[in-house]
C-alpha positions as YAML, in Angstrom:
chain: A
units: angstrom
residues:
- id: 1
  name: MET
  ca: [2.48, -27.66, 119.07]
- id: 2
  name: VAL
  ca: [5.65, -29.07, 119.60]
- id: 3
  name: ASN
  ca: [7.63, -27.39, 116.66]
- id: 4
  name: LYS
  ca: [10.89, -29.23, 115.99]
- id: 5
  name: LEU
  ca: [12.19, -32.51, 115.51]
- id: 6
  name: LYS
  ca: [15.69, -33.66, 115.73]
- id: 7
  name: VAL
  ca: [16.76, -37.01, 114.64]
- id: 8
  name: TYR
  ca: [19.90, -38.63, 114.82]
- id: 9
  name: ASP
  ca: [21.35, -42.00, 113.35]
- id: 10
  name: LYS
  ca: [22.78, -44.79, 115.65]
- id: 11
  name: LYS
  ca: [25.81, -43.33, 116.53]
- id: 12
  name: GLY
  ca: [24.75, -40.11, 118.28]
- id: 13
  name: ASN
  ca: [24.90, -38.00, 115.35]
- id: 14
  name: LEU
  ca: [22.34, -35.27, 114.24]
- id: 15
  name: GLU
  ca: [21.14, -36.02, 111.11]
- id: 16
  name: GLN
  ca: [18.69, -33.35, 110.92]
- id: 17
  name: GLU
  ca: [16.53, -30.77, 112.70]
- id: 18
  name: ILE
  ca: [12.86, -30.17, 110.96]
- id: 19
  name: GLU
  ca: [9.94, -28.25, 111.54]
- id: 20
  name: LEU
  ca: [6.72, -30.73, 112.56]
- id: 21
  name: GLY
  ca: [3.86, -30.26, 109.78]
- id: 22
  name: GLY
  ca: [0.82, -30.41, 112.70]
- id: 23
  name: LYS
  ca: [-1.58, -33.19, 112.36]
- id: 24
  name: ARG
  ca: [0.82, -35.34, 110.26]
- id: 25
  name: SER
  ca: [2.66, -38.90, 111.53]
- id: 26
  name: LEU
  ca: [6.44, -38.11, 112.82]
- id: 27
  name: LEU
  ca: [7.45, -40.60, 109.74]
- id: 28
  name: ASP
  ca: [5.56, -38.48, 107.24]
- id: 29
  name: ASP
  ca: [7.11, -35.26, 108.37]
- id: 30
  name: MET
  ca: [10.55, -37.05, 107.92]
- id: 31
  name: LEU
  ca: [9.76, -38.56, 104.96]
- id: 32
  name: ASP
  ca: [8.79, -34.81, 103.25]
- id: 33
  name: ASN
  ca: [12.01, -33.05, 104.71]
- id: 34
  name: GLY
  ca: [14.40, -35.83, 103.13]
- id: 35
  name: ILE
  ca: [15.50, -38.16, 105.90]
- id: 36
  name: ASN
  ca: [16.03, -41.64, 105.38]
- id: 37
  name: VAL
  ca: [14.02, -43.80, 107.55]
- id: 38
  name: PHE
  ca: [12.32, -47.34, 107.36]
- id: 39
  name: PHE
  ca: [9.09, -48.20, 107.22]
- id: 40
  name: GLY
  ca: [6.84, -50.70, 105.93]
- id: 41
  name: CYS
  ca: [3.04, -51.13, 106.50]
- id: 42
  name: MET
  ca: [2.36, -47.63, 107.51]
- id: 43
  name: GLY
  ca: [0.05, -48.83, 109.92]
- id: 44
  name: GLY
  ca: [1.24, -49.67, 113.57]
- id: 45
  name: SER
  ca: [2.40, -53.58, 112.73]
- id: 46
  name: CYS
  ca: [5.38, -53.92, 111.36]
- id: 47
  name: SER
  ca: [8.02, -51.88, 113.48]
- id: 48
  name: ALA
  ca: [10.10, -50.83, 110.48]
- id: 49
  name: CYS
  ca: [9.45, -47.51, 111.31]
- id: 50
  name: LYS
  ca: [10.26, -47.70, 114.98]
- id: 51
  name: CYS
  ca: [12.49, -44.72, 116.81]
- id: 52
  name: LYS
  ca: [13.67, -44.54, 120.33]
- id: 53
  name: VAL
  ca: [12.83, -41.06, 121.90]
- id: 54
  name: THR
  ca: [15.92, -39.42, 123.63]
- id: 55
  name: LYS
  ca: [13.75, -36.51, 124.32]
- id: 56
  name: GLY
  ca: [10.44, -35.03, 124.41]
- id: 57
  name: ILE
  ca: [8.60, -38.68, 125.21]
- id: 58
  name: GLU
  ca: [5.73, -36.45, 127.11]
- id: 59
  name: HIS
  ca: [5.21, -34.23, 124.04]
- id: 60
  name: ILE
  ca: [3.43, -37.62, 121.52]
- id: 61
  name: ASP
  ca: [0.83, -39.32, 121.28]
- id: 62
  name: LYS
  ca: [1.94, -42.60, 120.35]
- id: 63
  name: GLU
  ca: [-1.52, -43.86, 118.78]
- id: 64
  name: ALA
  ca: [-2.78, -40.70, 117.39]
- id: 65
  name: LEU
  ca: [-3.18, -42.24, 113.89]
- id: 66
  name: GLY
  ca: [-4.04, -45.98, 114.85]
- id: 67
  name: PRO
  ca: [-3.20, -48.63, 117.53]
- id: 68
  name: GLN
  ca: [-0.07, -50.41, 117.63]
- id: 69
  name: VAL
  ca: [-1.70, -53.82, 116.40]
- id: 70
  name: TYR
  ca: [1.33, -56.50, 116.56]
- id: 71
  name: THR
  ca: [4.54, -54.39, 117.73]
- id: 72
  name: ASP
  ca: [5.39, -54.17, 121.38]
- id: 73
  name: VAL
  ca: [7.28, -51.14, 122.12]
- id: 74
  name: ALA
  ca: [9.67, -49.93, 124.80]
- id: 75
  name: ASP
  ca: [8.78, -47.07, 126.70]
- id: 76
  name: ASP
  ca: [10.81, -44.78, 125.26]
- id: 77
  name: GLU
  ca: [10.10, -46.06, 121.63]
- id: 78
  name: VAL
  ca: [7.69, -44.83, 119.22]
- id: 79
  name: LEU
  ca: [6.30, -45.93, 115.63]
- id: 80
  name: SER
  ca: [6.78, -43.19, 113.65]
- id: 81
  name: CYS
  ca: [4.06, -44.10, 111.32]
- id: 82
  name: ILE
  ca: [1.11, -43.75, 113.89]
- id: 83
  name: ALA
  ca: [2.52, -41.66, 116.31]
- id: 84
  name: ARG
  ca: [2.39, -37.34, 116.12]
- id: 85
  name: ALA
  ca: [3.35, -34.59, 118.37]
- id: 86
  name: LYS
  ca: [0.63, -33.93, 120.95]
- id: 87
  name: GLU
  ca: [-1.76, -30.67, 120.50]
- id: 88
  name: GLY
  ca: [-1.55, -27.56, 122.97]
- id: 89
  name: VAL
  ca: [2.23, -28.03, 123.59]
- id: 90
  name: ASP
  ca: [4.29, -24.57, 122.77]
- id: 91
  name: GLU
  ca: [8.00, -24.59, 122.03]
- id: 92
  name: GLU
  ca: [9.09, -27.79, 123.00]
- id: 93
  name: GLU
  ca: [11.31, -30.33, 120.94]
- id: 94
  name: ILE
  ca: [11.33, -34.19, 120.32]
- id: 95
  name: GLU
  ca: [14.73, -36.29, 119.63]
- id: 96
  name: LEU
  ca: [14.39, -39.18, 118.28]
- id: 97
  name: GLU
  ca: [16.91, -41.97, 117.13]
- id: 98
  name: LYS
  ca: [16.82, -43.93, 114.26]
- id: 99
  name: CYS
  ca: [16.15, -47.36, 115.39]
- id: 100
  name: LEU
  ca: [17.28, -49.52, 112.03]
...
């Protein structure tokens, strides 16, 4: 399992590095670790939680917890409310830039 998530602001400043919680969404892990990130529906349709992945996109299941209902995202973006790290990947990092 991917075990580290680094979250950057829009200016490229590292906000926090956290441990991922397993079968939870990236958004849940960020919120539980005190990272201020926008969200709305928590169901993959409003795009408020969209983040740009700057490292480790291959380690993310973009629709692990539900489909992207009404929102298109670029190849390097995820809706953090429905995305989580893929299982079976060890000691890798994911880096996100908050879009909003």
